[in-house]
C-alpha positions, 0 to 999 in steps of 0.5 A, a space after each residue: 373800179 368805175 367812176 360811180 364806184 369811186 364816187 361811192 367810195 369817196 362818199 362812204 369814206 367821208 361819212 366814216 371820217 365824220 362819224 370818227 370825229 363825232 364819236 365821244 370815245 377817244 379813238 385813234 388809228 395807228 400803224 403796226 408800230 403804234 405810230 398815230 395815223 389818225 386821231 379823233 378830237 376825243 383822243 386829242 383832248 386827252 393829250 391836250 392838243 389837236 388831232 393833227 398834232 398827234 399824227 406820227 406820235 407813238 401811242 404808247 409814249 402818249 399813254 404810258 403802259 403800266 406793264 412793260 412786258 405786256 407790250 413786248 408780248 403784244 409786239 411779238 404777236 403782231 409780228 407773227 400776224 396774230 389778229 386778236 384784241 390786245 389790251 394794255 393798262 396805261 396812265 397819262 397826265 392831261 395838261 393842267 389835270 391830275 394823272 389818269 389811268 385806264 385801258 387801251 384796246 387795240 384791234 388789228 384791221 386791214 383790207 385782207 389777211 395778207 396785208 400788214 394790219 393797222 391798229 384801231 385803238 380805243 381808250 377807256 378812262 377808268 379814273 384819276 389818281 389822286 396826288 400822292 401827298 393827299 392819297 390815304 395809305 392803301 392797305 390790302 391783306 397778303 391774300 387780297 394782293 395775291 388774288 389781284 396779281 392772279 386776276 391781272 395774269 388772267 386767272 379765273 375765280 376757280 384758278 385763284 381759289 386753287 392758288 390761294 387755298 380758298 373756295 370760289 366764294 372766298 375769292 368772290 368775297 375778297 373781290 367784293 370787299 376790294 370793289 366796295 373799298 375802291 369803288 371799282 365797277 368790275 374786275 378790269 377796273 379793279 386790276 387797273 386801280 391796283 396798278 394805279 395805287 401801287 398794290 401791284 408791281 408795274 413792269 413785272 410779269 407774271 403780275 406780282 404784289 409790289 412787295 414781292 417784285 
């Protein structure tokens, strides 16, 4: 690499780091085992610390997975060098704040196909979990709980309809009712709220209603 190319590489690296720090979305770069190499201020703020203090910490220790078996499947896929986008529902409690829940998305990135990838991790905050003493009881019908479990396992509307004996419109009706009741903007958020509210059993795979796990 020539001197000019080296200077250009340094310039672009500095620009990338500046952009990384200014992005409002919580972002971190981790090694393949989930240890934080680099975090932006937005990610550090969710942990109540500075970016430098996050270095070396496990991202899944900072943000607790709500589905333990999901993490195991992702780890196995990474060992096999699969290069897909991975999503994990997580919860965490910032210092002095109520517990939050959301979704971690990890994308493997590397300079070449042969190289061991790093993980570009982004955190999507979906909401806050009210203290248990103040939260009203969560009521869902058995059919609603079953539909939520199927969605958490990746089922389509058509498959959920077949599994529950409903029509597609019937499944959509129940999902709309749940979305209105919980203020969920989409199905990803609906599933995350179901875990946060204890409707779906944490750590169970395939996903199941809390009473069935």
